[in-house]
N, C-alpha and C positions, 0 to 999 in steps of 0.2 A: 230201301234202307230197312233192316229188320227192327221190329219194335223191341225196346229194352224192357225186361221184366221189372216189376216193382221191387222185387227182392234185390236185384242188381243195384238200383238206386238207393235202397235202404243200406246196403253194404257200403256203398260209396260214401253216403252221408255219415254213417257211423265211423268209417275210417277217417274221414276229415275231422270229425269231432274229437276222436281219440288222439289224432295227431296234434290238434290244436291244444288239447289239455296237456299232453306230454310236453309240448313246447313251452306252455305257460309254467308248468311245474319246474321244468329245468331252469327257465329264466328266473323264477322266484327263488330257487335255491342257489343258483350260481351268482346272481347279482342282487342280493336283498337290499343293499344300501342304495343302489341306483334306483330300484323300484320304489323305495320309500321317498327318495328325493323327488322323482318325477312320477306321480301316480298316473300311470297309463291305464288304458281300458283293461289290459290284461291284469294289472295289479288290483284294480277295483274288483274284477271278476273273481280273482283268487281270494280276496278278502271276504267276499260274500260267501264263497265256498267254505272257507275256514270257519265262518260264523255258524254255518249249519252244523 
């Protein structure tokens, strides 16, 4: 089994983070009322980001 380069793992990690952020932002804008009613982990994370 060939060894994966660190750059490959970094790209994979960045892709996962960007995908999660896009999903969070879309959820935040599409369902703001639902997010406020049930403060999920994503909503709390988005609130922390907005405070920055």
